[in-house]
C-alpha atoms as a printed R data frame, in Angstrom:
    type eleno elety resid chain resno       x       y       z
1   ATOM     1    CA   MET     A     1 -31.493  17.511 -22.826
2   ATOM     2    CA   PRO     A     2 -29.614  14.169 -22.800
3   ATOM     3    CA   ARG     A     3 -26.094  14.449 -24.121
4   ATOM     4    CA   TRP     A     4 -26.714  12.083 -27.032
5   ATOM     5    CA   LYS     A     5 -29.637  14.200 -28.204
6   ATOM     6    CA   SER     A     6 -27.526  17.355 -28.258
7   ATOM     7    CA   LYS     A     7 -24.850  15.522 -30.260
8   ATOM     8    CA   ARG     A     8 -27.452  14.239 -32.699
9   ATOM     9    CA   ARG     A     9 -28.902  17.723 -33.139
10  ATOM    10    CA   TRP     A    10 -25.423  19.122 -33.806
11  ATOM    11    CA   CYS     A    11 -24.848  16.485 -36.509
12  ATOM    12    CA   LEU     A    12 -28.184  17.245 -38.143
13  ATOM    13    CA   GLU     A    13 -27.266  20.936 -38.299
14  ATOM    14    CA   GLN     A    14 -24.166  20.193 -40.399
15  ATOM    15    CA   PRO     A    15 -24.555  20.638 -44.188
16  ATOM    16    CA   GLY     A    16 -24.770  17.439 -46.204
17  ATOM    17    CA   VAL     A    17 -25.103  15.214 -43.141
18  ATOM    18    CA   THR     A    18 -27.769  12.608 -42.487
19  ATOM    19    CA   VAL     A    19 -28.053  10.557 -39.313
20  ATOM    20    CA   GLN     A    20 -28.945   6.876 -39.508
21  ATOM    21    CA   SER     A    21 -30.921   5.134 -36.832
22  ATOM    22    CA   VAL     A    22 -29.607   1.996 -35.173
23  ATOM    23    CA   PRO     A    23 -29.928  -0.651 -37.886
24  ATOM    24    CA   THR     A    24 -32.355  -3.533 -37.861
25  ATOM    25    CA   ALA     A    25 -30.270  -6.695 -37.719
26  ATOM    26    CA   TYR     A    26 -30.769 -10.384 -37.163
27  ATOM    27    CA   PRO     A    27 -32.873 -11.044 -34.037
28  ATOM    28    CA   ALA     A    28 -29.957 -12.668 -32.206
29  ATOM    29    CA   THR     A    29 -27.817  -9.515 -32.477
30  ATOM    30    CA   THR     A    30 -30.116  -7.659 -30.089
31  ATOM    31    CA   LYS     A    31 -28.280  -9.571 -27.340
32  ATOM    32    CA   LEU     A    32 -25.106  -7.709 -28.264
33  ATOM    33    CA   ARG     A    33 -26.541  -4.459 -26.895
34  ATOM    34    CA   GLN     A    34 -25.748  -5.752 -23.435
35  ATOM    35    CA   LEU     A    35 -22.038  -5.670 -24.232
36  ATOM    36    CA   HIS     A    36 -19.457  -2.918 -24.066
37  ATOM    37    CA   TRP     A    37 -18.738  -1.581 -27.582
38  ATOM    38    CA   TRP     A    38 -22.030  -3.100 -28.777
39  ATOM    39    CA   GLN     A    39 -22.260  -0.453 -31.498
40  ATOM    40    CA   SER     A    40 -19.047  -1.780 -33.022
41  ATOM    41    CA   TRP     A    41 -20.607  -5.203 -33.570
42  ATOM    42    CA   LEU     A    42 -23.286  -3.620 -35.766
43  ATOM    43    CA   LYS     A    43 -20.922  -2.120 -38.376
44  ATOM    44    CA   PRO     A    44 -21.871  -4.494 -41.222
45  ATOM    45    CA   PHE     A    45 -25.552  -3.723 -40.646
46  ATOM    46    CA   GLN     A    46 -24.851   0.031 -40.630
47  ATOM    47    CA   ILE     A    47 -23.144  -0.424 -44.007
48  ATOM    48    CA   TYR     A    48 -26.095  -2.451 -45.282
49  ATOM    49    CA   GLN     A    49 -28.412   0.388 -44.254
50  ATOM    50    CA   SER     A    50 -26.433   3.103 -46.041
51  ATOM    51    CA   ALA     A    51 -28.214   4.789 -48.925
52  ATOM    52    CA   PHE     A    52 -25.083   4.492 -51.064
53  ATOM    53    CA   ASP     A    53 -23.603   1.588 -53.015
54  ATOM    54    CA   ARG     A    54 -20.042   2.570 -52.108
55  ATOM    55    CA   VAL     A    55 -19.571   3.065 -48.374
56  ATOM    56    CA   LEU     A    56 -16.500   4.290 -46.515
57  ATOM    57    CA   TRP     A    57 -16.757   3.545 -42.813
58  ATOM    58    CA   ILE     A    58 -14.559   5.700 -40.541
59  ATOM    59    CA   ASP     A    59 -14.630   5.143 -36.778
60  ATOM    60    CA   ALA     A    60 -15.606   8.074 -34.596
61  ATOM    61    CA   ASP     A    61 -12.165   8.030 -32.949
62  ATOM    62    CA   CYS     A    62 -10.467   8.933 -36.241
63  ATOM    63    CA   THR     A    63  -9.299  12.340 -37.422
64  ATOM    64    CA   VAL     A    64  -9.457  12.788 -41.197
65  ATOM    65    CA   GLN     A    65  -6.474  14.811 -42.390
66  ATOM    66    CA   ASP     A    66  -6.820  14.523 -46.161
67  ATOM    67    CA   ASP     A    67  -9.336  14.399 -49.009
68  ATOM    68    CA   VAL     A    68 -10.951  10.948 -49.150
69  ATOM    69    CA   THR     A    69 -11.944  11.242 -52.830
70  ATOM    70    CA   ALA     A    70  -9.139   8.892 -53.858
71  ATOM    71    CA   VAL     A    71 -10.362   6.303 -51.355
72  ATOM    72    CA   LEU     A    72 -13.912   6.483 -52.671
73  ATOM    73    CA   GLU     A    73 -12.589   6.023 -56.194
74  ATOM    74    CA   SER     A    74 -10.474   3.030 -55.150
75  ATOM    75    CA   ILE     A    75 -13.550   1.365 -53.626
76  ATOM    76    CA   GLY     A    76 -14.808   1.143 -57.195
77  ATOM    77    CA   GLU     A    77 -11.924  -1.234 -57.940
78  ATOM    78    CA   GLN     A    78 -11.771  -3.403 -54.813
79  ATOM    79    CA   PRO     A    79 -12.537  -3.365 -51.071
80  ATOM    80    CA   PHE     A    80 -10.604  -0.754 -49.117
81  ATOM    81    CA   LEU     A    81  -9.098  -2.621 -46.164
82  ATOM    82    CA   VAL     A    82  -6.233  -1.433 -43.950
83  ATOM    83    CA   ARG     A    83  -3.836  -3.373 -41.786
84  ATOM    84    CA   ASP     A    84  -3.582  -2.814 -38.061
85  ATOM    85    CA   GLY     A    85  -0.544  -0.746 -37.125
86  ATOM    86    CA   THR     A    86  -0.505  -1.390 -33.393
87  ATOM    87    CA   THR     A    87   2.002  -3.604 -31.605
88  ATOM    88    CA   ILE     A    88  -0.631  -5.728 -29.877
89  ATOM    89    CA   ALA     A    89  -1.837  -9.098 -31.136
90  ATOM    90    CA   THR     A    90  -4.740  -8.613 -33.524
91  ATOM    91    CA   GLU     A    91  -5.029 -12.071 -35.059
92  ATOM    92    CA   ASN     A    92  -7.927 -14.276 -34.060
93  ATOM    93    CA   ASN     A    93  -7.614 -17.165 -31.678
94  ATOM    94    CA   PRO     A    94  -7.120 -20.126 -34.085
95  ATOM    95    CA   GLU     A    95  -9.909 -21.890 -32.194
96  ATOM    96    CA   LEU     A    96 -12.358 -19.516 -33.882
97  ATOM    97    CA   TYR     A    97 -11.785 -21.281 -37.185
98  ATOM    98    CA   ARG     A    98 -13.138 -24.521 -35.777
99  ATOM    99    CA   TYR     A    99 -16.551 -22.860 -35.713
100 ATOM   100    CA   LEU     A   100 -16.250 -20.289 -38.482
101 ATOM   101    CA   THR     A   101 -14.445 -22.425 -41.010
102 ATOM   102    CA   LEU     A   102 -12.090 -21.356 -43.777
103 ATOM   103    CA   PRO     A   103 -11.333 -22.802 -47.215
104 ATOM   104    CA   PRO     A   104  -8.663 -25.526 -47.125
105 ATOM   105    CA   GLY     A   105  -5.122 -24.190 -47.246
106 ATOM   106    CA   THR     A   106  -6.034 -20.680 -46.048
107 ATOM   107    CA   ARG     A   107  -3.015 -18.991 -44.461
108 ATOM   108    CA   THR     A   108  -3.893 -16.807 -41.481
109 ATOM   109    CA   GLU     A   109  -0.551 -16.286 -39.741
110 ATOM   110    CA   GLY     A   110   0.811 -12.765 -39.954
111 ATOM   111    CA   ILE     A   111  -2.304 -11.316 -41.581
112 ATOM   112    CA   ASN     A   112  -4.353  -8.703 -39.771
113 ATOM   113    CA   LEU     A   113  -6.547  -5.719 -40.456
114 ATOM   114    CA   ASN     A   114  -8.245  -2.897 -38.600
115 ATOM   115    CA   ALA     A   115 -11.981  -2.328 -38.729
116 ATOM   116    CA   GLY     A   116 -11.735   1.404 -38.059
117 ATOM   117    CA   VAL     A   117 -11.486   2.316 -41.746
118 ATOM   118    CA   VAL     A   118 -13.369   0.045 -44.161
119 ATOM   119    CA   GLY     A   119 -14.539   0.779 -47.697
120 ATOM   120    CA   LEU     A   120 -16.932  -1.574 -49.497
121 ATOM   121    CA   CYS     A   121 -19.102  -1.643 -52.583
122 ATOM   122    CA   LYS     A   122 -22.300  -3.276 -51.343
123 ATOM   123    CA   ILE     A   123 -23.033  -4.831 -54.741
124 ATOM   124    CA   ARG     A   124 -19.597  -6.197 -55.649
125 ATOM   125    CA   ASP     A   125 -18.557  -7.032 -52.077
126 ATOM   126    CA   ARG     A   126 -21.822  -8.611 -50.988
127 ATOM   127    CA   ALA     A   127 -20.105 -11.942 -50.221
128 ATOM   128    CA   LEU     A   128 -17.652 -10.237 -47.856
129 ATOM   129    CA   LEU     A   129 -20.369  -8.098 -46.269
130 ATOM   130    CA   ASN     A   130 -22.704 -11.083 -45.900
131 ATOM   131    CA   ALA     A   131 -19.957 -13.140 -44.250
132 ATOM   132    CA   TRP     A   132 -19.157 -10.285 -41.840
133 ATOM   133    CA   ALA     A   133 -22.824 -10.002 -40.864
134 ATOM   134    CA   TYR     A   134 -23.157 -13.776 -40.522
135 ATOM   135    CA   GLY     A   135 -20.108 -13.858 -38.247
136 ATOM   136    CA   VAL     A   136 -21.570 -11.156 -36.021
137 ATOM   137    CA   ASP     A   137 -24.814 -13.121 -35.817
138 ATOM   138    CA   TRP     A   138 -22.813 -16.236 -34.895
139 ATOM   139    CA   ALA     A   139 -21.050 -14.297 -32.126
140 ATOM   140    CA   ALA     A   140 -24.401 -13.102 -30.790
141 ATOM   141    CA   ARG     A   141 -25.706 -16.676 -30.693
142 ATOM   142    CA   ASN     A   142 -22.530 -17.984 -29.051
143 ATOM   143    CA   PRO     A   143 -21.611 -15.555 -26.260
144 ATOM   144    CA   ASP     A   144 -19.233 -18.075 -24.685
145 ATOM   145    CA   ARG     A   145 -17.096 -17.989 -27.854
146 ATOM   146    CA   GLN     A   146 -17.140 -14.262 -28.601
147 ATOM   147    CA   ALA     A   147 -13.683 -13.828 -27.081
148 ATOM   148    CA   LEU     A   148 -12.216 -15.970 -29.877
149 ATOM   149    CA   SER     A   149 -12.728 -12.995 -32.187
150 ATOM   150    CA   ALA     A   150  -9.940 -10.437 -31.798
151 ATOM   151    CA   TRP     A   151 -11.114  -6.971 -30.818
152 ATOM   152    CA   VAL     A   152 -14.874  -7.392 -31.044
153 ATOM   153    CA   ASP     A   153 -16.136  -7.267 -34.649
154 ATOM   154    CA   GLN     A   154 -12.636  -6.710 -36.053
155 ATOM   155    CA   GLY     A   155 -11.808 -10.389 -35.767
156 ATOM   156    CA   ILE     A   156 -15.068 -11.276 -37.485
157 ATOM   157    CA   LEU     A   157 -14.207  -8.966 -40.386
158 ATOM   158    CA   LEU     A   158 -10.792 -10.628 -40.553
159 ATOM   159    CA   TRP     A   159 -12.461 -14.049 -40.713
160 ATOM   160    CA   ALA     A   160 -14.847 -12.830 -43.435
161 ATOM   161    CA   THR     A   161 -11.887 -11.483 -45.417
162 ATOM   162    CA   HIS     A   162 -10.122 -14.850 -45.163
163 ATOM   163    CA   ARG     A   163 -13.352 -16.698 -45.953
164 ATOM   164    CA   THR     A   164 -13.969 -14.749 -49.157
165 ATOM   165    CA   GLY     A   165 -10.327 -14.693 -50.282
166 ATOM   166    CA   ARG     A   166  -9.927 -10.909 -50.081
167 ATOM   167    CA   THR     A   167  -6.838 -10.622 -47.878
168 ATOM   168    CA   SER     A   168  -4.831  -9.394 -50.888
169 ATOM   169    CA   CYS     A   169  -6.869  -6.177 -50.644
170 ATOM   170    CA   ILE     A   170  -5.452  -5.306 -47.213
171 ATOM   171    CA   ARG     A   171  -3.290  -2.219 -47.656
172 ATOM   172    CA   GLN     A   172   0.102  -2.343 -45.944
173 ATOM   173    CA   ASP     A   173   0.418   1.449 -46.135
174 ATOM   174    CA   LEU     A   174  -0.706   2.904 -42.791
175 ATOM   175    CA   SER     A   175  -1.347   6.422 -44.073
176 ATOM   176    CA   TRP     A   176  -5.133   5.895 -44.046
177 ATOM   177    CA   ASN     A   177  -5.109   4.276 -40.597
178 ATOM   178    CA   TRP     A   178  -2.226   5.839 -38.728
179 ATOM   179    CA   PRO     A   179  -2.195   4.815 -35.055
180 ATOM   180    CA   GLY     A   180  -2.379   7.909 -32.880
181 ATOM   181    CA   GLY     A   181  -0.515   7.961 -29.605
182 ATOM   182    CA   SER     A   182   0.083  10.309 -26.736
183 ATOM   183    CA   THR     A   183   0.137  13.931 -27.906
184 ATOM   184    CA   PRO     A   184   1.341  16.036 -24.972
185 ATOM   185    CA   GLN     A   185   0.593  19.748 -25.065
186 ATOM   186    CA   LEU     A   186  -1.367  19.426 -28.300
187 ATOM   187    CA   LEU     A   187  -3.742  22.283 -27.507
188 ATOM   188    CA   GLN     A   188  -1.043  24.475 -26.022
189 ATOM   189    CA   ALA     A   189   1.207  23.941 -29.042
190 ATOM   190    CA   ALA     A   190  -1.628  24.782 -31.443
191 ATOM   191    CA   LEU     A   191  -2.351  28.002 -29.582
192 ATOM   192    CA   GLY     A   192   1.334  28.877 -29.416
193 ATOM   193    CA   ASN     A   193   1.816  28.241 -33.132
194 ATOM   194    CA   GLY     A   194  -1.323  30.143 -34.074
195 ATOM   195    CA   CYS     A   195  -2.892  27.160 -35.795
196 ATOM   196    CA   SER     A   196  -5.853  24.842 -35.341
197 ATOM   197    CA   ILE     A   197  -5.732  21.523 -33.505
198 ATOM   198    CA   LEU     A   198  -6.138  19.740 -36.866
199 ATOM   199    CA   GLU     A   199  -3.141  21.611 -38.267
200 ATOM   200    CA   GLU     A   200  -1.094  20.709 -35.208
201 ATOM   201    CA   ILE     A   201  -2.063  17.048 -35.587
202 ATOM   202    CA   GLY     A   202  -0.952  17.264 -39.214
203 ATOM   203    CA   ARG     A   203   2.395  18.679 -38.106
204 ATOM   204    CA   ARG     A   204   2.908  15.806 -35.656
205 ATOM   205    CA   TYR     A   205   1.695  13.099 -38.030
206 ATOM   206    CA   PRO     A   206   2.856  14.358 -41.455
207 ATOM   207    CA   ALA     A   207   2.462  10.967 -43.192
208 ATOM   208    CA   ALA     A   208  -1.067  10.370 -41.896
209 ATOM   209    CA   LYS     A   209  -4.185  10.936 -43.974
210 ATOM   210    CA   ILE     A   210  -6.388   9.491 -41.229
211 ATOM   211    CA   VAL     A   211  -5.175   9.333 -37.623
212 ATOM   212    CA   HIS     A   212  -6.866   6.605 -35.592
213 ATOM   213    CA   TRP     A   213  -6.799   7.337 -31.850
214 ATOM   214    CA   LEU     A   214  -6.766   3.753 -30.661
215 ATOM   215    CA   GLY     A   215  -7.088   2.316 -27.175
216 ATOM   216    CA   ILE     A   216  -6.309   4.692 -24.328
217 ATOM   217    CA   TYR     A   217  -5.253   7.492 -26.661
218 ATOM   218    CA   LYS     A   218  -8.698   8.854 -27.549
219 ATOM   219    CA   LEU     A   219  -8.219  12.424 -28.722
220 ATOM   220    CA   SER     A   220 -11.203  13.736 -26.766
221 ATOM   221    CA   GLY     A   221  -9.781  12.302 -23.534
222 ATOM   222    CA   GLN     A   222  -6.354  13.770 -24.193
223 ATOM   223    CA   LEU     A   223  -7.824  17.205 -24.856
224 ATOM   224    CA   ASP     A   224 -10.036  17.017 -21.767
225 ATOM   225    CA   ARG     A   225  -7.020  16.215 -19.596
226 ATOM   226    CA   GLU     A   226  -4.961  18.991 -21.156
227 ATOM   227    CA   VAL     A   227  -7.706  21.569 -20.694
228 ATOM   228    CA   GLU     A   228  -8.047  20.510 -17.065
229 ATOM   229    CA   ARG     A   229  -4.301  20.813 -16.555
230 ATOM   230    CA   LEU     A   230  -4.157  24.205 -18.244
231 ATOM   231    CA   PHE     A   231  -6.944  25.550 -16.074
232 ATOM   232    CA   LEU     A   232  -5.241  24.234 -12.957
233 ATOM   233    CA   ASP     A   233  -1.631  25.026 -13.824
234 ATOM   234    CA   GLY     A   234  -2.011  27.844 -16.318
235 ATOM   235    CA   PHE     A   235  -0.067  28.506 -19.492
236 ATOM   236    CA   ASP     A   236   3.725  28.793 -19.432
237 ATOM   237    CA   GLY     A   237   3.861  27.870 -15.763
238 ATOM   238    CA   GLN     A   238   1.610  30.735 -14.690
239 ATOM   239    CA   PRO     A   239  -1.234  30.130 -12.232
240 ATOM   240    CA   GLY     A   240  -4.311  28.712 -13.883
241 ATOM   241    CA   LEU     A   241  -7.932  29.612 -13.414
242 ATOM   242    CA   GLY     A   242  -8.339  26.841 -10.863
243 ATOM   243    CA   THR     A   243  -5.665  28.408  -8.615
244 ATOM   244    CA   GLY     A   244  -6.862  31.976  -8.692
245 ATOM   245    CA   GLY     A   245  -5.087  33.002 -11.875
246 ATOM   246    CA   SER     A   246  -6.738  35.134 -14.530
C-alpha cells in the first residue's frame, strides 16, 4: 500500500476526523502542482472547501499543546493571524506590490505574519480570503514572479492582509505559533522522565500553546535521527541494537 494511503486510512480511523480531497481551484493553479510545497499554495482553497464557517488552519508541522477553544471563539471576533517568530526575512520583495497593488499610504515595513496558523470566518473574512486566493492565482499565472512572494503562499497572505487592512489583527504573542528548534535527546529525555513526547515538548517550551517546527527542525526528522542514533549507540552510552547490543 502506498504510504499516503496508509496515512489517509489512519486519519479516517480517528474519531471526529474527516479527510478533504485536494480542492478544486482556479484552472491556473493546477500549474502549481509542479512546484515544491505545492500543497501550501492551496491553503485558501482548502479553507473555502471546509464545511465550517469558522476555520482554524494548523500546518502539519505543528504540535498543539493546549486547548484551541479560545482560538475558535476569538475567530468569531476577528481573523486569527500570528506573526512570524523566526529571525529570517519574511517580508515580501517590495517589487511584488507593483503587480499586486496596495491602497495608497499602506505601511509594509516591519510587518510580517506566518501562514502556519490561520483562523478565518469565511463569511466575515471573505474579502481577505478572496484576496488570498486571487494572489495565489496570480502567482500561478506569473511563474517568473512567484519568488517575489516571501515563503510561498505566506507572502501572498501577507499581501492580502495589507490589501484588506487587517494587519492590526496580527497577534504579536508567539504562544500560538512558537518556533520550534533543535531538541536534542527529546525521546531519550521523555523515556527517562517517564512521560510522553508531548509532555517533554511542553516542558521544553512552557510558554507555547502551539509549537511550529519550522525549516530544518521538523519534529519527525528529529525523532527519526534520534531513533537511529539510539539504535546505533544505545541508551546511556551502552551498545545499541545496530552494534550487537540487546
